[in-house]
C-alpha positions in Angstrom: 34.0 79.8 119.8 36.4 79.6 116.8 37.0 76.1 115.3 40.7 75.0 115.2 42.2 75.4 111.8 43.1 71.7 111.5 39.4 70.9 112.0 38.4 73.4 109.3 40.8 71.7 106.9 39.4 68.3 107.8 35.8 69.4 107.2 36.7 70.9 103.9 38.5 67.7 102.9 35.5 65.6 103.9 33.2 67.8 101.9 35.5 67.4 98.8 35.5 63.6 99.2 31.7 63.5 99.6 31.4 65.7 96.4 33.7 63.5 94.5 31.7 60.4 95.6 28.5 62.1 94.4 30.1 62.9 91.1 31.3 59.3 90.6 27.9 58.0 91.4 26.2 60.4 89.0 28.6 59.4 86.2 27.9 55.7 86.8 24.2 56.5 86.0 25.0 58.8 83.0 27.7 56.8 81.1 25.4 54.0 79.9 23.4 56.6 78.1 26.4 58.1 76.2 27.3 56.4 72.9 30.3 56.3 70.5 29.3 57.0 66.8 31.1 55.9 63.7 29.7 57.6 60.5 30.7 55.9 57.3 30.7 58.2 54.2 32.4 58.5 50.8 35.1 60.5 52.6 35.8 57.7 55.1 34.8 57.2 58.7 34.2 60.1 61.1 33.7 59.5 64.8 31.7 61.5 67.4 29.5 61.1 70.4 25.8 61.1 71.1 23.4 60.4 73.9 20.0 58.6 74.3 16.9 60.7 74.8 14.1 58.2 74.1 13.5 54.5 73.6 14.6 54.7 70.0 16.2 58.2 69.6 19.8 59.4 70.0 20.9 63.1 69.8 24.2 64.2 68.2 25.6 67.0 66.2 24.5 67.6 62.6 28.2 67.8 61.4 28.8 64.2 62.9 26.3 62.6 60.6 26.4 64.9 57.6 26.8 62.9 54.4 27.1 59.5 56.1 25.8 56.3 54.5 25.9 54.2 57.7 26.0 55.2 61.3 27.3 52.6 63.7 26.4 53.1 67.4 28.6 51.6 70.1 27.1 51.6 73.6 29.0 51.7 76.9 29.9 48.0 77.6 30.6 47.1 73.9 27.2 46.4 72.4 26.6 47.7 68.8 23.6 48.8 66.8 23.0 50.5 63.5 21.0 53.7 63.1 18.0 53.4 60.8 18.0 57.0 59.7 17.4 60.6 60.6 14.3 62.0 62.4 15.4 65.6 62.6 18.3 67.7 61.2 19.0 71.3 62.1 22.2 72.6 60.5 21.8 76.1 61.9 21.9 74.7 65.5 24.1 71.8 64.6 21.6 69.2 66.0 20.7 65.8 64.6 18.2 63.3 66.0 18.6 59.8 64.7 16.5 56.7 65.1 18.2 53.6 66.5 15.9 50.5 66.8 17.7 48.1 69.2 17.3 46.2 72.4 15.4 48.3 75.0 17.9 47.6 77.8 20.6 49.5 75.7 18.5 52.7 75.3 18.7 54.3 78.7 17.4 57.8 78.3 19.1 60.9 79.9 16.9 63.6 81.4 17.2 66.9 79.5 16.9 70.0 81.8 14.0 72.4 81.0 15.9 75.5 82.1 19.2 77.0 81.2 22.1 76.6 83.8 23.4 79.5 85.8 26.8 81.0 85.3 29.4 79.4 87.6 27.5 76.1 87.9 29.5 72.9 87.9 29.3 70.9 84.7 30.7 67.7 83.2 31.4 67.0 79.6 31.3 63.3 78.4 32.3 62.0 75.0 34.9 60.2 73.0 37.8 62.6 72.2 40.5 61.2 69.9 38.9 57.7 70.1 39.4 57.7 73.9 35.9 56.3 74.5 33.6 57.6 77.3 36.0 60.2 78.6 35.0 62.8 81.3 36.1 66.4 81.9 35.0 68.9 84.6 34.4 72.6 84.4 31.9 75.4 85.1 29.4 77.4 83.0 31.4 80.3 81.8 28.5 82.1 80.2 25.3 81.9 78.1 25.8 83.1 74.6 23.6 83.9 71.6 24.3 82.8 68.0 25.1 86.4 67.1 28.0 86.4 69.6 29.4 83.1 68.4 29.2 83.4 64.6 32.6 85.2 64.4 34.2 82.5 66.6 32.8 79.2 65.2 34.4 77.0 62.5 30.9 75.8 61.9 28.5 78.5 60.7 26.1 79.3 63.6 22.8 80.8 62.6 20.5 80.2 65.5 20.2 78.8 69.0 21.3 79.5 72.6 24.8 78.3 73.5 26.5 77.3 76.8 30.1 78.5 77.2 32.2 76.2 79.4 35.8 75.6 80.4 35.2 71.8 80.5 37.7 70.5 77.9 36.2 69.5 74.5 38.3 67.9 71.8 37.5 66.3 68.3 35.3 63.2 69.0 33.5 65.0 71.9 31.1 66.4 69.4 27.5 65.3 70.1 28.3 64.3 73.7 26.2 65.6 76.6 27.2 68.4 79.0 25.5 67.6 82.3 24.9 69.2 85.6 25.6 67.6 89.0 22.2 65.9 88.9 23.1 64.1 85.6 20.7 66.3 83.6 21.7 67.4 80.1 22.1 71.1 80.0 23.8 71.2 76.5 25.4 69.2 73.8 29.2 69.6 73.2 29.7 71.1 69.7 32.9 73.1 69.1 35.9 74.8 70.7 38.2 77.7 69.9 41.8 76.5 69.7 43.2 80.0 69.5 41.9 80.8 72.9 42.1 79.1 76.3 39.2 77.0 77.5 36.7 78.4 75.0 34.3 75.5 74.6 30.7 75.6 73.5 27.5 73.4 73.7 24.1 73.9 72.1 21.6 74.5 74.9 19.1 72.1 76.5 16.3 74.4 75.3 17.2 73.8 71.7 17.7 70.1 72.3 14.2 69.8 73.7 12.7 71.6 70.7 14.6 69.2 68.3 13.4 66.1 70.2 9.8 67.3 70.2 10.0 67.9 66.4 11.6 64.4 65.9 8.8 62.6 67.8 6.4 63.7 65.1 8.7 63.1 62.1 9.1 60.1 59.8 12.5 58.5 59.6 14.7 59.6 56.6 17.3 57.1 55.4 21.0 58.1 55.3 22.6 58.5 51.8 22.8 55.0 50.3 25.4 53.5 47.9 24.4 51.6 44.8 22.7 48.3 45.8 22.0 45.0 44.1 18.6 44.2 42.4 15.7 43.3 44.7 16.2 39.9 46.4 14.3 37.2 44.7 11.3 36.1 46.8 11.2 39.4 48.7 9.2 42.4 47.5 10.4 46.0 47.5 8.7 46.5 50.8 10.6 43.7 52.4 7.5 41.4 52.5 7.2 37.9 50.9 6.3 38.1 47.2 4.1 35.7 45.2 7.2 33.6 44.5 7.7 33.1 48.2 4.3 31.6 48.7 5.2 28.9 46.2 8.6 28.4 48.0 7.0 28.0 51.4 4.3 25.6 50.0 7.1 23.3 48.6 9.1 23.5 51.8 6.1 22.7 53.9 5.3 19.7 51.7 8.8 18.4 52.1 8.7 18.9 55.9 5.3 17.1 56.0 6.8 14.1 54.2 9.8 14.0 56.6 7.9 14.5 59.8 6.8 10.9 60.4 10.4 9.8 60.6 11.7 12.9 62.4 13.5 12.6 65.7 12.4 14.5 68.8 15.5 16.7 68.4 14.5 17.6 64.9 11.0 18.5 66.0 12.2 20.6 68.9 14.7 22.4 66.6 11.8 23.1 64.2 9.7 24.6 67.1 12.7 26.9 67.6 12.6 27.9 63.9 15.4 25.6 62.5 14.1 23.3 59.7 17.4 22.0 58.4 16.9 18.6 60.0 14.1 17.9 57.6 16.2 18.3 54.4 19.2 16.2 53.2 22.3 18.2 52.6 22.9 19.1 48.9 26.5 19.7 47.7 27.0 23.3 46.7 28.0 22.4 43.2 24.8 20.5 42.7 22.2 23.2 43.4 20.1 24.4 40.5 17.7 27.3 40.0 14.3 26.7 41.7 15.5 24.2 44.2 14.6 24.3 47.9 17.8 22.8 49.3 19.9 22.5 52.4 23.4 23.9 52.0 25.9 23.0 54.6 29.6 23.5 55.1 32.3 26.0 56.0 31.8 29.3 54.0 34.2 32.0 53.1 32.8 35.5 53.3 34.0 37.7 50.4 32.1 40.9 51.1 29.4 42.2 53.5 27.2 44.8 51.8 24.4 46.8 53.4 21.6 44.3 52.8 23.3 41.1 51.8 26.5 39.0 52.0 28.7 37.5 49.3 30.3 34.2 50.2 31.6 30.9 48.7 30.8 27.3 49.8 33.1 24.7 48.3 34.1 27.1 45.5 30.6 28.1 44.6 29.7 31.8 45.0 26.4 32.6 46.7 24.7 35.7 47.8 21.9 35.9 50.4 20.0 38.7 52.1 20.8 40.0 55.6 17.1 40.2 56.6 16.8 41.7 60.0 20.5 42.3 60.2 22.4 45.4 59.0 25.6 44.9 57.0 27.2 47.9 58.6 26.8 46.3 62.1 28.4 43.1 60.9 31.3 45.0 59.3 31.7 46.9 62.6 32.0 43.6 64.5 33.9 41.5 62.0 35.9 44.0 59.9 36.0 44.4 56.1 38.4 41.6 55.4 37.7 38.1 54.1 36.3 35.8 56.8 37.2 32.1 56.6 35.4 29.0 57.9 32.0 30.6 58.7 29.7 27.7 59.4 26.6 27.6 57.3 23.8 25.0 57.6 20.3 26.2 56.5 17.6 25.6 54.0 17.5 28.0 51.0 15.5 28.7 47.9 18.0 28.8 45.0 17.5 31.7 42.6 18.7 32.4 39.1 22.4 33.2 38.7 22.9 37.0 38.3 25.8 39.2 37.3 27.1 42.0 39.4 29.9 44.6 39.2 32.7 44.2 41.8 34.5 47.0 43.6 37.3 46.5 41.0 34.8 47.3 38.3 34.8 43.7 37.0 31.8 41.5 36.2 31.1 38.4 38.3 28.2 36.1 39.0 26.5 34.9 42.1 23.7 32.4 42.9 21.1 34.2 45.0 19.9 32.3 48.0 16.8 33.0 50.1 16.7 31.5 53.6 13.4 29.6 53.6 13.0 30.1 57.4 12.7 33.9 56.9 9.6 33.6 54.8 8.1 30.5 56.4 5.2 31.4 58.7 5.8 29.9 62.1 2.1 29.2 62.6 2.1 27.0 59.5 5.2 25.2 60.6 3.8 24.8 64.2 0.5 23.5 62.7 2.3 20.7 60.9 4.4 19.8 63.9 1.5 19.9 66.4 -0.4 17.6 64.0 2.5 15.2 63.9 2.9 15.4 67.7 -0.8 14.7 68.1 -0.5 11.8 65.6 2.3 10.4 67.6 0.4 10.8 70.9 -2.6 9.0 69.4 -0.4 6.3 68.0 1.5 5.9 71.2 -1.7 5.9 73.2 -3.1 3.2 70.9 0.1 1.2 71.2 0.1 1.6 75.0 -3.5 0.6 75.1 -2.8 -2.5 73.0 0.1 -3.3 75.3 -2.0 -2.8 78.4 -4.8 -4.9 76.9 -2.3 -7.7 76.0 -0.8 -7.5 79.5 -4.3 -7.6 81.1 -5.2 -10.5 78.8 -2.1 -12.4 79.8 -2.6 -11.6 83.4 -6.3 -12.7 83.2 -5.2 -16.0 81.5 -2.5 -16.5 84.1 -5.0 -15.6 86.9 -7.6 -18.0 85.5 -5.1 -20.7 85.2 -3.9 -20.0 88.7 -7.5 -20.0 90.0 -8.0 -23.4 88.3 -4.8 -24.7 89.7 -5.7 -23.4 93.1 -9.1 -24.9 92.9 -7.7 -28.3 91.7 -5.1 -28.1 94.6 -7.9 -27.3 97.0 -10.0 -30.2 95.8 -7.0 -32.4 96.3 -6.6 -31.0 99.9 -10.3 -31.6 100.6 -10.1 -35.1 99.3 -7.3 -35.8 101.8 -9.4 -34.8 104.8 -12.9 -35.7 103.5 -14.9 -38.6 104.8 -18.5 -39.7 105.4 -18.4 -40.1 109.1 -20.9 -42.1 111.3 -21.3 -43.0 115.0 -21.1 -46.5 116.4 -24.8 -47.0 116.1 -24.9 -46.0 112.5 -27.7 -43.5 113.2 -25.4 -40.5 112.7 -23.9 -39.9 109.3 -22.3 -36.8 107.8 -20.3 -36.0 104.7 -17.6 -33.6 106.0 -14.0 -32.5 106.0 -12.0 -33.0 109.1 -10.3 -29.7 109.7 -9.0 -29.9 113.3 -8.0 -32.5 115.8 -8.4 -31.9 119.6 -7.7 -34.2 122.5 -11.1 -35.7 122.6 -12.9 -34.3 119.6 -12.7 -33.5 116.0 -13.8 -30.3 114.2 -15.8 -31.0 111.0 -17.0 -28.7 108.2 -20.2 -30.1 106.7 -19.9 -30.2 102.9 -23.7 -29.6 102.4 -24.1 -26.3 104.2 -20.6 -25.3 105.4 -21.5 -25.4 109.1 -18.7 -26.1 111.6 -19.4 -28.8 114.2 -17.5 -30.5 117.0 -17.9 -34.3 117.4 -16.5 -36.3 120.3 -14.0 -38.9 118.9 -15.6 -41.5 121.2 -18.9 -41.2 119.4 -17.4 -42.1 116.0 -17.3 -45.7 114.7 -14.1 -47.6 115.1 -13.4 -47.4 111.4 -13.7 -43.6 111.5 -11.4 -43.4 114.5 -8.8 -45.5 112.7 -9.1 -43.3 109.6 -8.6 -40.2 111.6 -5.5 -41.7 113.3 -4.1 -42.7 109.9 -4.8 -39.3 108.3 -3.8 -37.1 111.2 -0.8 -35.6 109.3 -3.0 -34.5 106.4 -5.5 -32.9 108.7 -2.7 -30.9 110.4 -1.3 -29.9 107.0 -4.4 -28.9 105.1 -7.1 -28.6 107.7 -6.9 -24.8 108.3 -6.8 -24.1 104.5 -9.8 -26.3 103.9 -11.7 -24.7 106.8 -10.9 -21.2 105.4 -12.0 -22.3 101.9 -15.2 -23.9 103.0 -16.3 -21.5 105.7 -14.9 -18.1 104.6 -14.5 -18.5 100.9 -17.7 -16.6 100.2 -16.7 -13.5 102.1 -14.2 -10.9 100.8 -12.0 -11.3 103.8 -12.0 -15.0 103.4 -11.2 -14.9 99.8 -8.4 -12.4 100.4 -6.8 -14.6 103.1 -6.9 -17.6 100.9 -5.4 -15.7 98.0 -2.7 -14.3 100.2 -1.7 -17.7 101.5 -1.5 -19.1 98.0 0.5 -16.1 96.8 3.0 -16.6 99.6 3.6 -20.2 98.6 4.5 -19.0 95.1 7.2 -16.4 96.1 10.2 -18.9 96.2 9.2 -20.6 92.9 7.8 -17.8 90.8 8.1 -14.3 92.3 6.6 -12.6 89.2 3.4 -14.7 89.5 3.4 -14.0 93.3 3.7 -10.3 92.6 0.8 -10.5 90.1 -1.4 -12.3 92.7 -0.6 -9.8 95.4 -1.4 -6.8 93.1 -4.7 -8.5 92.1 -5.5 -9.1 95.8 -4.9 -5.4 96.7 -7.1 -4.2 93.8 -9.9 -6.7 94.5 -10.0 -6.5 98.3 -8.9 -3.0 99.3 -9.0 -2.2 103.0 -8.9 -5.8 104.2 -6.2 -6.9 106.6 -5.0 -9.4 103.9 -4.6 -6.5 101.4 -2.6 -4.6 104.0 -0.3 -7.6 104.5 -0.1 -8.1 100.8 1.1 -4.5 100.4 3.8 -5.2 102.9 4.9 -8.4 101.2 4.8 -6.7 97.8 7.0 -3.8 99.1 9.5 -6.4 100.3 9.6 -7.9 96.8 10.0 -4.4 95.2 12.8 -3.6 97.6 14.6 -6.7 96.6 14.1 -5.8 92.9 15.3 -2.3 93.5 18.4 -3.5 95.3 19.2 -5.7 92.4 18.8 -2.7 90.0 21.2 -0.6 92.2 23.8 -3.3 91.8 23.3 -3.3 88.0 23.6 0.5 87.7 26.7 0.4 89.9 28.3 -2.0 87.5 27.5 0.2 84.5 28.8 3.3 86.3 32.0 1.5 87.2 32.6 0.6 83.6 31.3 3.9 82.1 31.8 6.7 84.7 30.6 9.4 82.2 27.3 7.7 81.5 24.7 10.3 82.4 21.8 8.0 81.7 23.1 5.4 84.2 23.2 8.1 87.0 19.7 9.1 86.0 18.5 5.5 86.2 20.2 4.9 89.5 18.7 8.1 90.9 15.2 6.9 89.9 15.8 3.6 91.8 17.0 5.6 94.9 13.6 7.5 94.7 11.9 4.1 94.9 14.0 3.2 97.9 13.1 6.5 99.6 16.7 7.7 99.6 16.0 11.3 98.5 19.5 12.7 99.1 21.2 9.9 97.1 18.7 10.4 94.3 19.3 14.2 94.2 23.0 13.5 94.1 22.7 11.2 91.1 20.4 13.5 89.2 22.9 16.3 89.8 25.8 14.2 88.5 23.7 13.3 85.4 23.1 17.0 84.7 26.8 17.7 85.1 27.6 15.0 82.5 24.8 16.0 80.2 23.4 19.5 80.7 20.7 18.8 78.1 19.3 15.8 79.9 15.9 17.3 80.6 14.5 14.3 82.5 17.2 14.7 85.2 16.1 18.3 85.8 12.4 17.1 86.0 13.2 14.3 88.4 15.4 16.5 90.6 12.9 19.3 90.5 10.2 16.9 91.6 12.3 15.9 94.7 13.1 19.6 95.4 9.3 20.2 95.4 8.6 17.3 97.7 11.3 18.4 100.2 10.1 22.1 100.3 12.9 23.5 98.2 10.4 25.3 95.9 12.7 27.9 94.3 15.1 25.2 93.3 12.3 23.1 91.9 11.0 26.0 89.8 14.6 26.6 88.5 15.0 22.9 87.5 11.6 22.7 85.8 12.3 26.0 83.9 15.5 24.6 82.6 13.7 21.4 81.4 11.1 23.6 79.7 13.9 25.6 78.0 15.5 22.4 76.7 12.0 21.5 75.4 12.2 17.7 75.0 8.7 16.7 74.1 8.8 13.5 76.3 9.4 15.5 79.5 7.9 18.9 78.7 4.5 18.1 80.2 6.0 16.8 83.5 8.3 19.9 83.6 5.3 22.2 83.5 3.6 20.0 86.2 6.7 20.2 88.5 6.9 24.0 88.1 3.2 24.4 88.6 3.3 22.3 91.8 6.2 24.2 93.2 4.7 27.6 92.3 1.5 26.6 94.2 3.5 25.6 97.2 5.4 28.9 96.9 2.3 31.0 96.8 2.6 31.9 93.1 -0.9 30.9 92.3 -1.3 32.6 88.8 1.9 30.9 87.6 0.7 27.6 89.1 -2.6 27.8 87.2 -0.8 28.6 83.9 1.8 25.8 84.3 -0.6 23.2 85.4 -2.9 24.1 82.5 0.1 23.8 80.1 0.9 20.4 81.6 -2.7 19.2 81.1 -2.5 20.6 77.5 0.6 18.4 76.9 -1.2 15.2 78.1 -0.3 15.0 81.8 -3.2 13.2 83.5 -1.6 12.9 87.0 -4.5 13.7 89.3 -2.3 16.1 91.4 -2.0 18.5 88.4 -5.7 19.2 88.8 -5.5 19.2 92.6 -2.7 21.9 92.7 -4.5 24.0 90.1 -7.7 23.6 92.0 -6.1 24.9 95.2 -4.5 27.7 93.3 -8.0 28.7 91.9 -9.3 28.6 95.5 -6.5 30.9 96.7 -7.6 33.4 94.0 -11.3 33.0 94.9 -12.1 31.3 91.6 -14.2 28.7 93.5 -16.1 27.2 90.6 -13.0 26.5 88.6 -11.3 25.0 91.6 -14.2 22.7 92.3 -14.3 21.5 88.7 -10.6 20.6 88.9 -11.1 18.6 92.1 -14.0 16.8 90.4 -11.8 15.9 87.5 -9.1 14.6 89.9 -11.8 12.4 91.5 -12.9 11.1 88.1 -9.2 10.2 87.3 -8.6 8.6 90.8 -11.9 7.8 92.6 -9.9 6.3 95.5 -7.6 9.3 96.1 -8.4 10.9 99.4 -6.6 14.2 98.6 -9.0 14.9 95.7 -12.0 14.7 98.1 -10.3 16.9 100.6 -9.8 19.5 97.9 -13.4 19.4 96.7 -14.5 19.6 100.3 -12.6 22.9 100.6 -14.2 24.2 97.5 -17.7 23.3 98.6 -17.1 24.8 102.1 -16.0 28.1 100.4 -19.4 28.3 98.5 -21.4 27.4 101.7 -22.3 23.9 100.6 -21.5 22.6 104.1 -23.2 19.3 103.8 -21.4 18.6 100.5 -18.1 19.5 102.2 -18.8 17.1 105.1 -19.7 14.4 102.7 -16.5 14.8 100.8 -14.4 14.8 104.0 -16.2 11.6 105.1 -15.3 10.0 101.8 -11.6 11.0 102.2 -11.6 9.4 105.7 -13.2 6.2 104.4 -10.5 6.0 101.8 -7.6 6.7 104.2 -8.4 6.6 107.9 -4.7 7.2 108.7 -4.6 10.7 107.2 -4.6 13.4 110.0 -5.6 16.1 107.5 -8.9 14.5 106.8 -9.8 14.0 110.4 -8.8 17.6 111.3 -10.8 19.0 108.4 -13.9 17.0 109.4 -13.5 18.1 113.0 -13.2 21.7 112.0 -16.3 21.5 109.8 -18.4 19.8 112.5 -17.2 22.2 115.2 -17.4 25.6 113.5 -20.0 25.3 110.7 -22.4 28.3 110.6 -25.2 25.8 110.0 -26.3 24.5 113.3 -27.8 21.4 111.7 -24.4 20.4 110.5 -22.5 20.9 113.7 -21.9 17.9 116.0 -19.7 18.4 119.0 -19.2 14.7 119.9 -18.1 13.7 116.4 -16.0 16.8 116.0 -14.1 15.9 119.2 -13.7 12.3 118.1 -12.1 13.4 114.8 -10.0 16.1 116.4 -8.5 13.7 118.9 -7.8 11.2 116.1 -5.9 13.9 114.1 -3.8 14.6 117.2 -3.1 10.9 117.9 -2.0 10.4 114.3 0.6 13.2 114.7 1.6 12.1 118.3 0.1 15.2 119.8 2.9 17.4 118.3 1.0 19.5 115.8 -0.2 22.9 117.2 -2.4 23.5 114.2 -4.5 20.5 115.3 -4.7 21.8 118.9 -6.5 24.8 117.4 -9.2 22.4 116.0 -9.4 20.4 119.1 -10.0 23.5 121.2 -12.8 24.5 118.8 -14.4 21.0 119.2 -14.3 21.4 123.0 -15.8 24.9 122.7 -18.7 23.5 120.6 -19.4 21.0 123.3 -19.3 23.8 125.9 -16.3 22.4 127.7 -14.6 25.8 127.7 -12.0 24.9 130.3 -10.5 22.3 127.9 -11.0 24.7 125.0 -8.9 27.4 126.7 -6.2 24.8 127.7 -5.7 23.5 124.2 -6.0 26.9 122.5 -3.2 28.2 124.8 -1.1 25.2 123.6 -1.9 26.1 120.0 -0.8 29.8 120.6 2.3 28.6 122.4 3.3 26.7 119.3 2.7 29.8 117.2 6.1 29.5 115.3 4.3 26.9 113.2 1.6 29.5 112.1 1.7 32.4 109.6 1.2 35.7 111.4 -2.4 36.1 110.3 -3.3 32.6 111.5 -1.6 33.2 114.8 -3.7 36.4 115.2 -6.9 34.4 114.6 -5.8 31.8 117.2 -5.4 34.5 119.8 -8.8 35.9 119.0 -10.4 32.4 119.4 -8.6 32.1 122.8 -10.3 35.3 124.0 -13.7 34.0 122.8 -13.3 30.7 124.7 -12.3 32.7 127.9 -15.6 34.5 127.4 -17.4 31.1 127.0 -18.1 31.8 123.3 -17.7 29.0 120.7 -16.1 29.9 117.3 -18.1 30.0 114.1 -16.8 30.2 110.6 -18.1 33.3 108.8 
């Protein structure tokens, strides 16, 4: 059946559109590899094209670079580079391969075809005709020609090579550009055209280009023709390396930096670590510099002339010259032009050389003072060595000062505590004296020195002062005088009796001492909240785990909340007066952290960053909150920004935050590196070792992980998380009893942590060592973990099921394992798979054992 004509036209149109789309896509890939060339020579500036064939090689025509002194390369997108020289020249084939050292992302190589194209094949010519940069023309391969056929036609003598004839338009400026096929492969290099004929354009073939590139890969770079230059730069040898003079210069500079370092600011130190040493030198007026000085010259400069390897400029009327080390003058001229440049800021440290004469372009004699930027010859390792020594000195000094402050604080606290104990003891003796009496019965046969601590309807409760025993004595048995005394002192007994009883009967036990201290601290809150706070903190340290300590923590938290609320009010007043005060937002954010208002804190840290993008502590604090709230990528981003800012007082914590977030994000190698860097920088927060320890475990570096957990335990012996981590490490290396012991320690330190109970239950239910397993205890801990999470955590149901299975209650094991599997959204896929396997085992009445 014949297709309708309209359908045929439609299909043809669709094919044309598809072909055009492929061409456009191909050109988008090819264009970044095509370059515009500007060749400076005595005759002026000639332009042409070229294309990238390797990381540091560009191919163009020989006639484009012939006689040039400087070759400026412009990439698609506007970036510039300067060619270093020629690797291969072939005048007979009109091929040049030049070396262009520049940023790797600019050098995107084109593939060169290994075979000649076929006649009639579609081709595209790319180049820069008449300064119309990165132009494209289409055509076909008209023929494959030898040099003998083309010599009579070419304006450039052709002696060798194979040539591609094409009808793709080529104009002046196209020379050196690629001729590519529909795959984007180079099949030739556009070279010349015949203007007395129609569409007679020629490109040297891909075969010849490949030969040239192969030769260039083995060649040494040859410089372009060079103009007359100035004498060698003082302080730099002919090979561009520091001379003997430079060693003396750097020694003097380092000596001055060493003298200035003790008074340097953090900003000056951070700048120096980035290679800027200007902050260590006072500015010297340009008119006052003399030969041999190492001086800082600062001010607006006027650039007179940019030469190939140096620049002439004036600062406050004084003419200077300094080298363009690592920068090519041709590149600067291409960017800035050849005219005078006004108000170029200059602020650097230079060695001042001897004034020298030179001949200007107008053939006149003038003088300049040569400058050598000290930073170009200063070894960064020497500079960093000085800075690191200073930072270490400051850390030691700060640590000593902090230690002295802590010792002084502890001394004052100890004195205050001793005074308070003495006061309390005096007060207690006063209380005792109010209720103390030698009591006797009506017969005079019974007599006891005691404190009356409680009055009942028909009896009194006494505490004997000789042995602390508590006794009840009927009032009727006491003498009339004693009964009268009791009646007269009833109010004192009611007021002080319970305190005296606690002191005399429980004062020797930790709980008793804690209760007494708590009561006394509470009485101080209204009169002296600071003293009360000190007493409460002392109670918590001395009597951890007691009910009194728990109540003290609650009271102390209340005092802290009152203090934080006051601080919020103070920061609000500052912000109202100074709405652009970034530090105030940072401070208020930190107070919000103390109040547990995470969203408010993040908002304030964000505003602080908006007002001062260099406020590194705001990034650290916000990153820490992002990490704690599971926003790990944002935490990594904030910590990275703080690291880039590089303030020494926050740098260690920035690495800690990023290391913590990377651990949580599963980036274990990065976590190890960042936590290690934080430790290097003096961070002693136990969790920096804990996160690194878990990262080591994730990478099966068990010994290193266990060592980190042990370090965390040494830093914080009462931190349950450190023991949980070491238990995990010991379990991994089959030290099951050690793992159980560590998990037991974590529970003793924090009985309210479900993680500890769940871990203990898992160990006792699934341990490969039968002597370690204990079904009853496993069940006890598994139920405790579920109770602490209100029976809402499927992960703990999995452990509970294992405990039931160990006790051979497989019906319950199946029930709870099914609940664990039903909550599978909470599990990673591999964990859910293991849960299903355990369910099948329990159905078969098989307990689960860790391998």
